[in-house]
C-alpha positions in Angstrom: -28.0 -22.5 16.3 -25.4 -20.2 14.6 -23.6 -17.4 16.3 -24.7 -13.9 15.8 -22.5 -12.2 13.2 -19.8 -9.5 14.3 -19.5 -6.5 11.8 -16.0 -5.0 12.0 -16.1 -1.4 10.9 -12.7 -0.5 9.0 -11.5 3.1 8.2 -9.2 2.8 5.3 -6.6 5.4 4.3 -4.9 5.4 1.1 -3.3 7.6 -1.3 -0.1 8.1 -3.6 3.3 8.1 -2.2 4.3 11.5 -0.6 0.8 12.4 -0.3 0.6 12.5 3.5 -1.2 9.2 4.4 0.8 8.5 7.6 0.2 11.9 9.2 -3.5 11.8 8.1 -3.8 8.4 9.5 -2.4 9.1 12.8 -4.7 12.2 13.1 -7.6 9.9 12.6 -6.5 7.3 14.7 -6.1 9.8 17.4 -9.5 11.3 16.9 -11.5 8.0 16.9 -9.3 6.1 19.2 -8.1 3.7 16.7 -5.1 1.5 15.9 -3.3 1.5 12.4 -2.4 -1.5 10.3 0.0 -0.8 7.8 -0.7 -1.8 4.3 2.8 -1.2 3.0 5.0 -4.1 1.3 8.3 -2.6 2.5 7.7 -1.2 5.8 7.2 -4.5 7.2 11.0 -5.1 6.9 13.1 -4.4 9.9 16.0 -2.0 9.1 14.2 -0.5 5.9 13.1 2.7 7.6 14.2 5.8 5.5 14.0 4.4 2.1 10.3 2.9 2.8 9.2 6.2 4.6 8.1 4.6 7.8 7.9 7.9 9.5 7.9 6.2 13.0 8.3 9.6 14.9 4.8 10.6 13.3 3.0 7.7 15.6 3.9 9.7 18.5 1.4 12.3 19.6 2.4 15.8 21.2 1.4 14.4 24.8 4.0 11.5 24.3 1.3 8.9 23.6 2.0 6.6 20.6 -0.5 5.2 18.2 -0.4 1.5 17.9 0.8 0.4 14.4 0.5 -3.4 13.4 2.7 -4.9 10.4 5.7 -2.7 10.7 9.2 -4.3 11.5 7.8 -7.8 11.6 10.3 -9.8 9.4 14.0 -9.2 8.2 14.9 -8.3 4.6 16.1 -11.7 4.0 12.6 -13.1 4.5 10.3 -13.4 1.5 7.0 -12.2 2.8 4.2 -12.5 0.4 0.6 -11.5 -0.1 -1.0 -14.7 1.5 1.0 -13.8 4.7 -0.1 -10.2 4.7 -3.9 -11.2 4.4 -3.4 -13.7 7.4 -1.5 -11.2 9.4 -3.8 -8.4 8.5 -7.1 -10.4 9.4 -5.4 -11.3 12.7 -4.6 -7.6 13.5 -8.2 -6.5 12.6 -9.5 -9.1 15.1 -7.2 -8.0 17.7 -7.9 -4.6 17.5 -11.6 -5.2 17.5 -11.5 -7.4 20.5 -9.3 -4.5 22.3 -12.1 -2.2 21.9 -10.5 0.2 19.4 -11.2 1.2 16.0 -9.5 -0.3 12.9 -7.7 1.7 10.7 -5.8 0.2 7.6 -3.4 2.7 5.9 -0.9 2.4 3.3 -0.1 2.7 -0.4 0.7 -0.8 -1.7 -2.6 -1.1 -3.7 -2.4 -4.9 -3.9 -2.5 -5.2 -0.3 -5.2 -2.9 0.2 -7.4 -4.5 -2.6 -6.9 -7.9 -1.3 -8.6 -6.9 1.9 -11.4 -4.6 0.4 -12.3 -7.4 -2.3 -11.2 -10.4 0.0 -9.1 -12.2 -2.3 -8.9 -16.1 -2.0 -5.5 -17.4 -3.4 -6.6 -20.0 -5.7 -7.6 -20.4 -9.5 -10.5 -19.4 -11.4 -11.7 -17.9 -14.6 -10.1 -14.5 -15.3 -12.0 -11.3 -15.2 -11.7 -9.2 -18.5 -11.1 -6.1 -16.4 -8.5 -7.5 -14.4 -6.8 -8.9 -17.4 -7.0 -5.4 -19.1 -5.6 -3.7 -15.8 -2.6 -6.3 -16.0 -1.9 -5.7 -19.6 -1.3 -1.9 -18.7 1.5 -2.7 -16.3 5.3 -2.6 -17.3 7.1 -6.1 -17.4 9.0 -4.9 -14.1 5.7 -4.3 -12.2 4.2 -7.6 -13.3 7.2 -9.3 -12.2 7.3 -7.6 -8.7 3.6 -8.2 -8.4 4.0 -12.0 -8.8 7.1 -11.9 -6.5 4.9 -10.7 -3.7 2.3 -13.4 -4.4 4.6 -16.1 -5.0 8.1 -15.5 -4.0 9.6 -18.8 -5.1 7.9 -18.6 -8.5 9.1 -20.9 -11.3 8.1 -18.7 -13.8 10.1 -15.8 -12.5 13.1 -18.2 -12.2 12.9 -19.9 -15.7 10.6 -17.5 -17.9 11.1 -13.9 -16.5 10.3 -12.5 -20.0 7.0 -14.6 -20.4 4.7 -11.7 -19.6 1.7 -13.8 -20.6 2.6 -16.7 -18.2 3.2 -14.2 -15.4 -0.1 -12.3 -16.1 -2.0 -15.7 -16.0 -0.4 -16.8 -12.7 -1.2 -13.5 -11.3 -4.9 -13.9 -12.3 -4.9 -17.6 -10.8 -3.4 -16.7 -7.5 -5.4 -13.1 -7.2 -8.9 -14.3 -7.9 -11.4 -12.6 -5.5 -14.3 -14.6 -4.2 -18.0 -13.8 -4.4 -19.8 -12.7 -1.1 -20.5 -16.1 -0.1 -16.6 -17.0 0.2 -15.8 -14.0 2.3 -15.7 -16.0 5.5 -13.0 -18.4 4.0 -10.7 -15.8 3.6 -11.2 -14.3 7.2 -11.0 -17.7 8.8 -14.3 -16.9 10.8 -17.6 -17.2 9.3 -19.2 -14.9 11.8 -17.1 -12.1 11.0 -17.9 -9.4 8.3 -16.0 -6.1 7.6 -17.5 -2.9 6.3 -15.4 0.0 5.0 -15.0 3.7 4.8 -12.2 4.2 2.3 -10.6 7.8 2.3 -8.0 8.9 -0.2 -5.6 11.6 0.3 -6.1 13.9 -2.7 -3.6 15.9 -4.4 -3.0 17.3 -7.8 -0.4 15.5 -9.7 1.7 18.3 -10.0 1.9 18.8 -6.2 2.7 15.1 -5.9 5.5 15.4 -8.2 7.0 18.3 -6.1 6.3 16.5 -2.7 8.2 13.5 -4.3 11.2 15.4 -5.3 11.4 17.5 -1.8 11.1 14.1 0.3 13.8 12.4 -1.9 16.2 15.0 -1.5 15.6 15.0 2.3 15.9 11.3 2.6 19.2 11.5 0.8 20.4 14.4 3.2 19.4 12.4 6.1 21.1 9.2 5.7 19.2 7.1 3.3 22.6 6.0 1.7 23.8 5.1 5.2 20.9 2.9 5.7 21.3 1.2 2.6 25.2 0.6 3.3 24.1 -0.9 6.9 21.5 -3.3 5.3 24.3 -4.6 2.9 27.4 -4.5 5.2 25.9 -5.2 8.7 22.6 -7.2 7.9 24.3 -8.7 4.8 21.5 -8.0 2.5 22.8 -8.8 -0.9 22.7 -6.0 -3.6 20.5 -8.5 -5.8 17.9 -8.6 -2.7 18.0 -4.7 -2.2 17.5 -4.4 -6.1 14.4 -6.5 -5.6 12.7 -4.2 -3.3 12.7 -1.6 -6.1 12.7 2.3 -6.1 15.1 3.7 -3.6 16.6 0.5 -2.5 17.3 -0.6 -6.2 18.9 2.6 -7.4 20.9 3.2 -4.0 22.1 -0.4 -4.6 23.2 0.4 -8.1 25.2 3.5 -7.1 26.8 1.6 -4.3 28.0 -0.9 -7.0 29.3 2.0 -9.1 26.8 1.1 -11.8 25.4 4.9 -11.7 26.8 8.0 -10.5 25.2 9.9 -7.8 23.6 12.5 -10.1 22.4 9.4 -12.3 20.9 7.5 -9.4 19.0 10.7 -8.0 17.6 11.5 -11.5 16.5 8.1 -12.3 15.0 7.3 -8.9 13.2 10.7 -9.0 11.6 9.8 -12.6 10.7 6.1 -11.3 9.1 7.3 -8.1 6.9 9.6 -10.0 6.0 6.9 -12.3 5.1 4.7 -9.5 2.8 7.4 -8.3 1.0 7.4 -11.4 0.8 3.4 -11.3 -0.8 3.8 -7.7 -3.4 6.5 -9.1 -4.3 3.8 -11.9 -4.8 1.1 -9.0 -6.9 3.6 -7.2 -9.2 4.2 -10.2 -9.4 0.3 -10.7 -10.4 -0.2 -7.1 -13.3 2.6 -7.7 -14.2 1.0 -10.9 -14.8 -2.4 -9.2 -17.3 -0.9 -6.9 -15.4 0.4 -4.0 -16.4 4.0 -3.1 -13.4 6.3 -2.1 -13.9 9.6 -0.4 -11.1 11.9 -1.5 -10.0 14.5 0.8 -7.2 17.2 1.0 -6.4 16.8 4.6 -5.6 20.5 5.2 -8.9 21.6 3.9 -11.3 18.7 4.4 -10.7 17.8 8.2 -14.2 18.5 9.3 -16.0 16.6 6.3 -13.7 13.5 7.0 -14.8 13.5 10.8 -18.4 14.1 10.1 -18.3 10.9 7.9 -16.3 9.1 9.9 -18.8 9.6 13.1 -21.6 8.7 10.6 -19.7 5.4 9.5 -18.9 4.3 13.3 -22.3 4.9 14.2 -23.6 2.7 11.7 -25.3 5.1 9.5 -25.5 5.2 5.6 -23.0 7.3 3.9 -23.9 9.7 1.1 -21.9 8.8 -2.3 -18.6 10.4 -2.9 -18.6 14.0 -4.0 -15.9 13.1 -6.5 -14.5 9.9 -8.3 -10.7 9.7 -9.1 -12.1 8.0 -12.2 -13.7 11.0 -13.5 -10.5 13.4 -13.0 -8.1 14.0 -16.0 -5.0 15.7 -15.0 -4.0 16.8 -18.4 -0.1 17.4 -18.8 1.9 18.0 -15.8 3.4 21.6 -15.8 6.4 20.9 -13.6 9.6 20.0 -15.3 11.2 16.4 -15.4 10.0 13.3 -16.7 
């Protein structure tokens, strides 16, 4: 006789960089009695705090209580953590939180990590999806290499053929192939566990995101981000090559500390790259929607009551109405703020 199936409800918080995901997730965790699992490929490294935007202080509430957060500060920067390990650790954290009697809140901006849980990847080969292949072709060479490095840090293709984008793309397809519903139990390690999701997205107009990115970058530079990079290199002995691999803030600070860029060049280039990264996140979220995952987009400051009402229905096991808007249907047009 088979065991009764366990359904674990998971509230997901996603959105582009600098959108305010962390504070939104913390407020939701406080309201619903939840614990947060971080879906961020850099926040899991110890010592990478300011540059990765951990915002640890935001997890402490006004009354001194701290919202538990999983998969933050779990490995050293020298360790090559990959997608398979994230999936293993995330599934274990989900099970632990559920057994503790708390709500599961998965929050972050690493779309590949989020998608691996939402669509339950199994990391083995299979026929490529035409839509997946199209989405890979839209990525830059650097993004493709980083994505494969997450999946397979010791990839022979990255070592020997880093410019062979066709081979890189095919290897990603092989490693990322998602299963059909019959295979969900294999990836979760327990045939009697199923997930259901309420996916919320922090929505802000692209102009606002661009401004928030610049403000946040300058605040981080003023508050010790370069000192953090020096500490990682000089005290923790993380090589400049390894720091450059982490991309964005860590890459361009490493170039500055090696005197390959001036301070002004570092800031200008970094601002441009972070804004481009936010656009790529936007493309990923649109892709997730197209694959059949409904995302409920909210502006936290204006839509709090709507979020709570839907969340209450979700955790009560009630059917949710379709989202009021889809990111896939929004076209921003040209940005009005200056810069690249």
